[in-house]
C-alpha positions as CSV (number, residue, x, y, z in Angstrom):
1,M,200.3,14.0,40.9
2,L,198.2,11.9,39.0
3,F,199.3,10.7,35.4
4,P,197.2,13.0,33.0
5,A,196.5,9.8,31.1
6,P,196.7,5.7,31.4
7,L,200.3,4.6,31.3
8,I,201.1,1.4,29.2
9,R,203.2,-1.3,30.3
10,G,206.2,-2.6,28.4
11,A,209.6,-4.3,28.4
12,L,212.7,-2.4,27.9
13,V,214.9,-3.4,25.1
14,R,218.0,-1.2,25.4
15,R,218.5,3.0,26.6
16,Y,220.7,4.9,24.2
17,K,222.2,8.1,23.7
18,R,220.9,9.0,27.4
19,F,217.5,10.4,26.3
20,L,215.8,7.1,23.9
21,A,214.6,4.2,24.8
22,D,213.2,1.0,22.7
23,V,210.6,-0.6,24.6
24,D,208.6,-3.7,23.2
25,L,204.7,-2.5,23.7
26,D,202.0,-5.1,23.4
27,P,199.8,-4.4,21.1
28,D,202.3,-2.0,19.7
29,G,205.4,-3.6,19.1
30,R,208.5,-2.0,19.3
31,V,208.4,1.6,19.7
32,V,210.7,4.5,20.7
33,A,210.5,6.4,23.9
34,H,212.0,9.5,25.0
35,C,213.8,9.0,28.2
36,P,213.5,12.1,30.2
37,N,216.3,11.3,32.7
38,P,219.8,12.8,32.3
39,G,221.7,10.2,35.0
40,S,223.0,7.1,34.2
41,M,219.9,5.2,36.1
42,A,222.1,2.4,37.4
43,G,220.8,-0.8,38.0
44,L,217.2,0.5,36.3
45,A,217.8,0.4,32.4
46,E,218.7,-3.2,32.3
47,P,217.0,-5.3,29.1
48,G,213.8,-6.3,30.0
49,A,212.9,-4.3,32.6
50,E,209.5,-3.8,33.2
51,V,208.5,0.0,32.1
52,W,205.4,2.0,31.9
53,L,205.1,4.5,29.3
54,S,202.8,7.5,28.6
55,P,201.2,8.7,25.8
56,A,202.1,12.1,24.2
57,A,199.4,14.7,25.0
58,G,199.1,15.9,21.2
59,P,200.1,14.5,17.5
60,K,203.1,17.3,17.3
61,R,205.4,15.3,19.7
62,K,208.1,14.1,18.0
63,L,207.9,10.8,20.1
64,R,204.6,9.2,21.0
65,W,205.9,7.9,24.3
66,T,207.8,9.0,27.6
67,W,209.1,6.5,30.0
68,E,207.9,6.9,33.1
69,L,208.4,4.3,35.3
70,V,210.6,1.1,35.6
71,R,210.3,-1.8,38.3
72,D,213.5,-2.4,40.3
73,A,214.1,-6.2,39.6
74,D,215.9,-6.7,43.3
75,T,213.0,-4.8,45.5
76,G,210.0,-5.0,43.2
77,S,209.4,-1.6,44.0
78,L,208.1,0.8,40.9
79,V,210.6,3.6,40.7
80,G,209.7,7.3,38.8
81,I,212.6,8.0,36.5
82,N,210.8,11.3,35.1
83,T,212.8,14.1,36.1
84,G,210.3,16.6,34.9
85,R,208.0,15.2,37.1
86,A,209.7,16.1,40.7
87,N,208.6,19.5,40.5
88,A,204.3,18.6,40.4
89,V,204.9,16.0,42.9
90,V,206.7,18.7,45.4
91,E,204.3,21.4,44.8
92,E,201.3,19.1,45.6
93,A,203.2,18.3,48.7
94,L,203.7,21.9,49.9
95,R,200.2,22.7,49.3
96,A,199.0,19.7,51.1
97,G,201.6,20.7,53.8
98,L,203.3,17.4,53.5
99,V,207.0,18.8,53.4
100,D,208.2,20.9,56.5
101,P,204.5,22.4,57.3
102,P,206.1,25.8,58.5
103,L,207.1,26.5,54.5
104,A,203.5,26.1,53.6
105,G,202.9,29.8,53.4
106,P,200.4,31.8,51.2
107,S,202.5,32.2,48.2
108,I,204.5,29.4,46.4
109,R,206.3,30.3,43.0
110,R,208.1,28.4,40.8
111,E,211.1,28.5,38.6
112,V,212.3,32.3,40.0
113,R,215.5,33.5,39.2
114,Y,218.4,33.6,41.6
115,G,222.2,33.4,41.9
116,S,224.3,33.3,38.6
117,G,221.8,32.9,36.3
118,S,220.0,29.9,37.6
119,R,215.9,29.5,38.3
120,V,214.9,28.1,41.7
121,D,212.4,25.3,41.8
122,F,210.4,27.1,44.2
123,L,210.3,30.8,46.1
124,L,208.3,30.0,49.2
125,T,207.1,33.1,51.6
126,G,205.2,32.6,54.7
127,G,202.6,35.1,56.0
128,D,205.4,36.8,58.0
129,G,207.4,37.5,54.7
130,Q,209.7,35.1,55.4
131,R,211.4,33.6,52.1
132,C,213.0,30.2,51.3
133,F,214.6,29.1,48.4
134,L,214.0,25.6,47.5
135,E,215.7,23.2,45.2
136,V,214.7,19.9,44.3
137,K,216.8,17.0,43.0
138,S,215.1,13.7,42.1
139,V,216.5,10.2,43.8
140,T,216.1,6.9,42.0
141,L,219.9,5.3,42.9
142,R,219.8,2.3,45.4
143,R,222.8,0.4,44.9
144,S,224.8,-1.0,47.8
145,P,224.3,-4.7,48.8
146,A,225.3,-3.7,52.6
147,A,222.9,-1.0,53.1
148,P,220.2,-2.1,50.2
149,H,217.6,0.5,51.7
150,I,219.4,3.5,51.1
151,G,219.1,6.1,48.4
152,E,222.0,7.9,47.0
153,F,222.5,11.1,45.1
154,P,223.7,11.9,42.3
155,D,223.9,9.0,40.2
156,A,226.2,10.7,37.6
157,V,228.2,13.6,38.3
158,T,226.5,17.0,38.3
159,A,228.3,20.1,38.0
160,R,224.6,22.0,37.8
161,G,223.7,20.3,41.3
162,A,227.2,21.6,43.0
163,R,226.2,25.2,41.9
164,H,223.0,24.8,43.0
165,L,224.4,24.0,46.5
166,R,226.7,27.2,46.3
167,E,223.9,29.6,45.5
168,L,221.8,28.2,48.3
169,A,224.5,28.6,50.6
170,A,224.6,32.4,49.6
171,V,221.2,32.6,49.4
172,R,221.2,31.5,53.5
173,A,224.5,33.9,54.0
174,G,222.0,36.6,53.1
175,G,219.5,36.0,55.5
176,D,216.8,33.7,54.0
177,R,216.0,30.2,54.4
178,A,217.5,27.7,51.8
179,M,216.6,23.9,51.4
180,L,217.7,21.4,49.4
181,L,214.9,18.1,49.0
182,Y,215.7,15.0,47.8
183,L,212.5,13.7,46.0
184,V,213.1,9.8,46.2
185,Q,210.6,8.5,43.3
186,R,210.8,5.0,44.8
187,E,209.0,3.4,48.0
188,D,212.1,0.9,48.9
189,C,214.8,3.4,50.8
190,E,214.9,4.2,54.4
191,A,217.4,6.8,53.8
192,V,219.3,9.1,51.5
193,R,223.3,9.7,51.3
194,L,225.7,11.3,49.3
195,A,227.2,9.3,46.8
196,A,230.7,11.0,47.1
197,D,232.1,8.4,45.3
198,I,230.3,9.4,42.2
199,D,231.1,12.8,42.5
200,P,233.4,13.9,45.4
201,A,232.6,17.5,44.0
202,Y,229.2,17.6,44.9
203,A,229.6,15.8,48.2
204,E,231.9,18.3,48.8
205,A,229.5,21.3,48.0
206,A,226.7,19.5,49.7
207,R,229.2,19.4,53.2
208,D,230.0,23.2,52.3
209,A,226.2,24.2,52.3
210,Q,225.2,22.2,55.1
211,A,227.9,24.2,57.2
212,A,226.7,27.1,55.9
213,G,223.3,26.5,56.9
214,V,221.2,24.9,54.2
215,D,218.6,22.5,55.3
216,F,218.6,19.2,53.7
217,R,215.4,17.0,53.7
218,A,214.2,14.1,52.2
219,V,210.7,12.7,51.3
220,D,210.1,9.2,49.5
221,C,207.2,8.7,47.4
222,R,204.1,6.2,46.8
223,V,204.7,5.4,43.0
224,T,202.1,3.4,41.0
225,P,201.0,3.5,37.2
226,E,197.8,5.9,38.4
227,E,200.1,8.4,40.5
228,I,203.4,9.6,42.3
229,A,202.6,11.2,45.6
230,V,204.7,12.3,48.6
231,R,204.5,9.5,51.5
232,R,207.1,10.2,54.4
233,P,210.2,11.8,55.5
234,L,213.3,10.1,55.3
235,P,216.7,11.2,57.1
236,V,219.6,12.5,55.1
237,E,222.8,11.6,55.9
238,I,225.5,14.3,54.5
């Protein structure tokens, strides 16, 4: 997924009210940017961090800038923090056959209603009519000194994420295929595991979903100021 316009580098001053960030840009000075990430962004929102912003596409946007990338000070890896980009990255990978190639059938639909009032990120239908309900979760957390190359999800309590797992389990019980794909928007992780200490309920829902037949996959990404693109599969520890 190519960014539609060149990103601008700056230095983070602070993140606040979850969705706002003050950033020093050269030569614009200090600006307020939208932070499109509902999680804690642990380890990625330290003052002085190198960040990259995208300009608004039109003049009617309340905030001119959107926070897209941050550099992990420990590993030097760029991290994509805009969760709104995840589905575009995954759709591009699906169409290129980079995510579980048997899923790359003739039909790829986004935001299809299912479960109890939810919308699945992707409904994939193969040439044989087999359907796969695919949910995507964006991974940015990397925190363990003992295992520094492990990505973790979630980085904050997510009742919505647990509900999606229960709905995927129900889909599987009905005979369709169901998959949870962790999109690791960084290059410095070798595996993905559950952050059970952060959200025990999500971890329990994930274990129940796996027992019900939900497929768990993960891929990491090549992240640059020009694009974010799926790079390779990673193992998932449930």
